[in-house]
C-alpha positions, 0 to 999 in steps of 0.5 A: 607485465602481469603486476602492471595489469593488476595495478591498473585494475587496482587504480581502475577500482579505486577510481570507480569507487571514488566516483560512485562515493562522490555521486552519493555525497551529492545525491541528489543533484537532478530530479527523481522519478517517482513511479506510481503503479496506478492510474491518476486519481485513485487513492495510491496516486493522490497519496503518491503526490503528497509524498512527492511533494514532500520528498522534493521540499526535504530533499531540495529537488524535483521529485517527478510522479510517473504513472505506470499502472496496471497489474496491481502495481506490478508494472511499475515494481517491475520497472523499478527492479530493472532500473539503474540503482542510482537514486533517481528511479524510486517508487511508492511501493504497495502490499498489492505488488510487494506482499499480497502479490507474492501470495496471490500469484504462482509467479512474479516477474520480479523478486519482491524481496531481493529485487529492491531496496526498501527505505521505509513505510510512509503512510497508511489508509484506514478501510471502512466496513460499510452497507447499502443503506437498505442493508438490515443491519445498523451496526456490527452486532446486528450485521453478524447475526444476519450473516450468520443467519444467511450464510453465503447470501450476503454479497460483496464487491471488490477487485481481486487482491485489493483490500476491497477483496481481502477484507471480506475474505479476512472478516469471514475468516476471523468471524466464521461467517460466509459471504459471496464475493462479486469481483470488479476490474477496479475503478469506481464501479464496486462502490457505485454498484453498492450504492445502487444495492447490486451489491450489499457489503464493501470494505473500501478506503476512507478516501474513496467513500467518505463522500458518500458516506457523509451524503448517506449513500453508503452505511458506515458500521465500522473502521477496519483498523486498530484506531478510530478516524478523526474524520468519522470520531463516532464510528467504533473500530470493528474490535470496539463494535464486537467483531474480531479485531482486524487491521485493514489499512493498506500501507504506501512506502518508498523503495528503489531498485536493489543495491542503492549505495548506502549513503543514498539510502541514508539520505532517503531515509533521513528525508523520510523521517523529516516527512512523516514528522512534518505537520503539513504533510499529516494534515494532508494525509488526514484529509484523505483518510490517511495516517503517516508511519512513524519509525519505519526505515530500510532494515524494518521495511525489508523484514516487514516485506518478508514477514508479511509475505508469509503471512499472506501466503498462510492466509491465501492457503487458509482462505483457499483463495484461488492463486493467479498464474 
């Protein structure tokens, strides 16, 4: 009797394994939902839609972008962490929900390491250091001199935890200067206030301020990345300009729930590999101040997340940034 029961259990396991393997081999055979943790129209949404269109082409299946905005991408991350690991619910992973978020919050409703399957990093954006046009500095050397002569008197605006906030803190930490941070809820208000002179300095993604820079409404001082921007080829990197080198390049990746089947992970890795080598995809990224990340895969992406969480936790402690509940 017991042997018959065990035989039935064994056969059921084999049947389940065969069904799962078959499903992975035919993946994807229906539309994929790609969650984005930010509202429509913002930099992450714009990049997500470019990624979604590209993946749809490479996978031969519709990829439907769904915005789940709020909490720096954490609402979307939580939804994906609790989704069925079948490859049909994915999301555009970002630092604010997966790495910096772990350092800036005492606790999260998910584990950014254990609750996700990371597929690959796909793209990154450059941030620019810009000032109000009336600010009394035309280059980074003059900017540094002014900051050191006026400690605490220069302000910069941004959203807590975003690169617009972290950029100023990192600049101060690396260059031994001291600016004051003005916090905003998000949206375009920090940029609007910088153009109006309410704030003096900003660290914003190239995509969000390129038009304002070209119109003379913001004065660019440097690119916060190791490489120059094709859009502004004469603008030096922050290291070239004489400040301590720093990279403020928010990345965008592809991830899903934990325990995605290896065959599905492999299929998605291959699609991403094709995507980041695609000329049209790279042209679309360049038009919004972004660049593809070549060579990332599931193993390296997972390792990056662990390493970056440790880095940001040390950074938050060193900079004495208050941690959210």
